[in-house]
Residue, then its C-alpha position, 0 to 999 in steps of 0.5 A: m230594297t228596290r221601291p216598288t212601281s207603283a203600277f205594282v202596288k196598284f196591282r198588289i191592292a187589285v189583287n188583295i181586293y179580288l182576293a176579299v171579294l171573290v176567293p172564300a178564306d177557307s177555301g184551301s186554295a193557294l189564293s186563300p186570303n189566310r194563306k201562309m207566307k213562305k219562310n226564305n233560306a235558312t238564313q234568313k230564317s236564322a237572321e229575324p228575331e223569332g216571332v216578328r214574321q209570325r206576329l205580323l203574318d197574324l196582324r197581316n190576316a187579321l187586317l184582310h179580315l177586317h178589310k174584307m168585314l169592311l168591304e161587305s159593310e160599304r158594299v151593302s151601303y152602296e146597295a141600299t144607296i145607289g142600287a144591286i151591284q150586277s156581278p163580282n166583276h162590277f164590285l171589283q170595279l167599283l172597289t178600284s174606281d168609285p170615289w164610293f170606295a176610296w177610303l178603303h185604299p189606306i187599307s189596302q195599301l197597308i195589307v200590300a205593305m204588309d206582304e212586301a215586307l213578308d215576301s222580300k228576300e231580305p229578312l224580316t227586321a223588328e225595327t219593320a215589322e213595328a213600323l208595320t203595326k204602328q202604321a196599323r195603330q195609327l190608321l185603325v183609328a174612328s173619329e166622329n168629327d173627323e173626315g177621311f179614312a177616320r170617319h167612313y171607319f167611325d159610320a162602319l164601327q156603328r152600322d156592322p158588328d162584323v166590322i167590330f168583332a174584326h176591329a176587335e181582334v186586329s187591336k187584340l194583335n196590334g197590342a201584342k207585345k213580344k215577349r223578353g226572354 
């Protein structure tokens, strides 16, 4: 599998941010954040361990919802501190280039990595899904005494109940182990 270019990854992150900001989750649109990923050909489907794709898709959708709640929480905080954001396009510009929102980039990048794994022509392996799940577990650790993502995440959890509920959903899915049978 070839690694995507930096420009492509930035584009995918921008698309995910756009989806989180401008497209309602329940719109039914093909651009809806809760869309279902297409399964590739029957050979790929049979080569994948049962349930791996669905578990990763569920985790991805929960992370996307958490991302949206974090964006909204940060928007409110930004507007209280700096001033009103004039339009959705202005918000998108701030999300991609303003240092205030830079701490959110790791979660955006993780969602992009999940999208790439789910969209790949190669069968999704249990190892790939577990590595992405582990990344999510490691990323979503809040810490009052840390810096960067962990500290900002702690602050968001402290100020916004919607972030807490979204975090709980991700944690529930992240802790789910595959059934052995």
